[in-house]
N, C-alpha and C positions, 0 to 999 in steps of 0.2 A: 504493499499499500504506500502510496506516495505521501511523504510528509507535507507536500504542497496542499493536498485536499484537507488534511488535518488542520493546517494553519488557516486555510480559508474558512473552515467551520469554526475554529476558535475566534477568528475575527468577526464572523457573523454573530456569534453568541455574545461576544464582548461589546458589540455595537448596539445591542438591544437592551435598553435600560429596564425592561420588564423581566429580563433574565439575569443580568448581572449589573452591578453598579460600581463605577470606578475601578479599583483594584481588586474587587471581589471575584469570586468564582475561580475555577481552575479546570484545566483539561489535560489529558495525558494520552500518549500512544506508546505501545510496547512494540519493539522491533528487535532484530538481532543484535543491536548495539546496547539495548537496555530499555529503560523507560524514559521517555521525554516528557517532562512535567513543567508546568508553568512556574516561573520563579516567584518567590514571595514579593509582594509589593508592586508587581508589574501589572499592566492592563492587557486583558485579552484582546481588546480592540486594536492593540498595536502588534499583533502576532505576525503580520505581513510587512511591518515597517521597522521593527526592532528585534533584537535578540532577547526574547523574554522567556526562553526555555532552558532547562538544565537536564542533562542526562544522568540517570542514577541506575544502580543495579537493584532492581526490586526484590531479588532473592535475598540479598544481604539484609535489606530492610525488613522483610518478613521474618528472617531468622533473628534479627535484633529485637523485634517485637516479642516474639515467642520466648526469647532468652531473657526478656525483662530488662533490656538495656535502657538506661535513663534517656539517652539520645539514640533513637532508632535509626537516624540518618547516618550515624557514624560509620565511616569507611565505605559509603555507598556511592559517593559522588564520582562520576567518571570524567566529567568535563573539567578543564582548567579554567575556572571562572570565578569572578567575585560575587556572582548571584547566589542566592540561597534557594534551594527547592522550596516549594510552597509548604506552608504549615500542614496542609492536607495531604502531603506526599504519602504518608502511611495508609490513608484511606485508599488512594489510587493503587498502591502496591497490593493491598488485600483483595481488591477486585481482580478476578482472573481474566477479565475481558481485555481485548486488545485496545479498545477505545473506551475511555472513561470521561464523562462530562459531569462536572459538579457546578450547579447553578443555584441562584437565589431568586426563583420566579416569584414575583409579587402575588400573583393570584393563588399560588400554592402556599406561600407562607401565610396568607390569610387564614388557611385551614391548619397549617402546622403549628400555629400559636394557640389554637383552640383546645380547651380541655377535653372536648369530644373529638379531637382531630383523628385519632386512630380509628374510631368508629365510622367516621365519615369516609375515610379512605377504604375501609372494609366494604363499604356500600358501593363504591365506584370502581374499585380495582379488583373485583372478585376473580377475574380471568387473567390477572397478571401475577408474575413471580416477584413479589415484593416483601421487604421487611421494614418494620417500624423501628427506628432507633431512638430511644429516649435521649433527652438533651445531655450533652457532655461537652466540656471544653474542646475545641478543635485540636487535632493533633493526636498524640498517643492516647489521651483520655477517651476521645471519640472512637478511636480504633479499637480500644478494649471493649467498648460498648457494642461496637459492630460485631466483634468476634463472639461476644455473649449472645447477641440477638440472632445471628444467622445460623449458628450451629454448624451442622453438616450441609445446609442448604447452600446453593449458589445463586442467590437472587440477582437479577439484572437491574433491580430498582431498590434504592434505599431512600426512605423518607426520614430525614433527620429532623426531629421535633425541635421547634424554635430555631431553625436553621435553613434547611434547603433540600435540594433534590440531587441524587446521584443516579446516573444511569450508565450501563455498560453495554457494549455491542462488539460484534466481530469486525465491524468496519464503520466508517463515519456515517454512512447512510442509515445503517441499522440503529446506531446510537441516537442520531438526530431524530429519526422517525419515532423511536420509543419516547423520547423526551416530549415531542410534540403530541403524541397520542395521550400521554398522561395529562398534559396541560389542557387538551381539548376536552377531556372528561371532567375536568375540575370546574365546578360552578363558581362564577365570579360576577357579582352585581355591585357596581360602584354607586354609593350614595351621591346624590347631587348636593351641591351647597351653594350658597350665595357668595359671589365674589366680592371682595372689599371694593369700596369706592376708590378708584385709583388716584384721583386728584388729592384726596386727604391722605392716602397711604403714601404717595410720593413726597408730600410735605413732611410727614412723620419720619420717613426714611432719611431725609436730609437733616432733620433735627437730630436724629440718632447717629448721624454720620455712618449709615449703613446703606446697603443696596437691597433692591427687591429680588426675589427668586427669578430664575430664568424660566420656570415652569409654573403656570397659574395653578395647577393642581396642588402645589405645595401649600397653598393658602388654606386648604381644608383643615390642616393641623390647627389653625386658629379660628376658622369660620364655621366648621362643622362641630356641633357641641359634643356629639358622641366621640368624634376623633380627638377633640381637645381633652375631654375627661380621661380618655384612655392614655393620652400622652402625659398627663400630670399624675396619674395613679401609680404608686410604687416606683416612682422615678421614670416610668414609661419605657423601660428597656425590655425588648422582646427577643432579640437575636444578636449573635456575636458582632457582625459588621456594624450594626447600629451603635453598640457601645464603643467599638474601636474608632469609628470615624465620626460619630456625632457626640461622643462624650458619656460620662457616667450617669447623666440624667438629662431629660428633656427640659430646656429652660422655658417653662410656661408661666405666664403671668396673667392674672385676671384684669389688672389695671396698669396703665402706664406708670402711674405714681408708685406702685409697688416695685416695679423694675428700677425706676430712677432712685428710689430710696436705698435699695439694695446695692445699686451701682455705686452710690456715694459711700456706703459703708465699706464696700470692697474695692475702693478705687485703686488700691495698690496691687490688686490681684489681676491675672490675665483677663482680657475681655471675653465675653461670650462670642463664640463663632457665629451663632445665630440666635434669634429671639422669636418666641411664639407669643403673640399678644392677643388675647381672646377678643374676637369680633373686630379686630383691627388688621391682622395679617401676619405674615412671617417676614422677618428682616434678617439679612445676612451681612457679616462683616465684609467690607469692600475689598480686603486683601485675600479673601477666600477664593479658591479656584472652582471650576465646574464640578469637581467630584462631590463636593458638599451638596450642591443642587441635585445631583443624581441620587445621593443617599436620602435626601429629604423627600424627593419625588417618590422614590420606592416606598419609603415609610408611610407617606400619605396614602398612596394607592393600597397598601396592605391594610391599613386601618379603615379606609373607605369601603373595603370589600368585606368587612366583618360586620354582620348585622347586630343590632342592639342587644338582642337576647342571648347571643353567644358569649359564654364565659371564656376568658383568655388566661393563659399562663404567662407570667412575667418572669424574667431572670431575676434571681435574688441579688441582694447587695454583694454577697460572697461571690456568686457567679461573675458579676461584673468586675469586682476587685481582682479575681483570678485572671481575667482577661487583660485588664489594663495594667497589671503589674507583672505580666508575663513577658519575658525578654523577646521571644519571637514576635509578639504583637507590638512591643515597643519599637522593634526593628521595622515592622511594617508601617507604623505610624511615621517614623523618621523617613522611610522611603517616600511616603506621600509628601512630606514637607519638602524633600529635596527635589521632587520630580517637577519637570517643566512640561510634562506631557498632557496637560489639561486639555480636554476636548471642547472647543467652543463651537 
């Protein structure tokens, strides 16, 4: 199989904000040289423009996992490169398929965060070979959960609770068709909301020395009451990339005065990267790149697709702290800060 087709598929997936956002998601292909896996902190959308892949020996990785090594990637990197393999490399190594696609589809995550998520997928995927994987921190913790959950089965679909989708196939077409088939079966109905009045919102953005989002749907976080309430409850964190790229809590405020008072108290602290102001809109720091818009758009669409009666699972403060204080995620955050590859 040509690596060209694989990179074309990776680019296609990475260019669709309903499938992956910014540096999220990863793909891999296994060949006679080893396993080609997306590097940590790189963008799938750049697969045809930049060197974003690392070659590793998946057999060494699997042995390291089962031997209980603290760093399962140790001794597995074949390339001479400064890039690191994706945090999810262990997941790809455990899948026996030639092509593995790991995405964060917004319409799917709307169900993966639901307390009845597993039951919902039981009802729509009865004819598919899939496994439900309870939430665990990405990397070795998640890989251990996968081993526990799949047993001796070889599912070609993994549904990662509060995280995303993994599919495997013998070739690019098979993997892509499987991914699309699952998404086609998945129900998604977006709530409508009233857009903010742009004249007053623009005036407020200038007053705050912030900019407006590039996507109007992001304003649902402030303008749709259900979405706002779910963003402010339990810090509003639902999945790993949200914590890594948007922060440990969603900065939601009922009134502008509430935000300005806190800003004065914390004036020596770093500024918010963005602000959610109820019934006013969402505002973003002017120095932030397009990746934050993609993450906010995804989060807005996820919550817009969850009906009011559905109960949802939030990540705990401990879950979030484990992510944000974890060296591999700190590396990915730094990669984001250093990158000039924002897509406008």
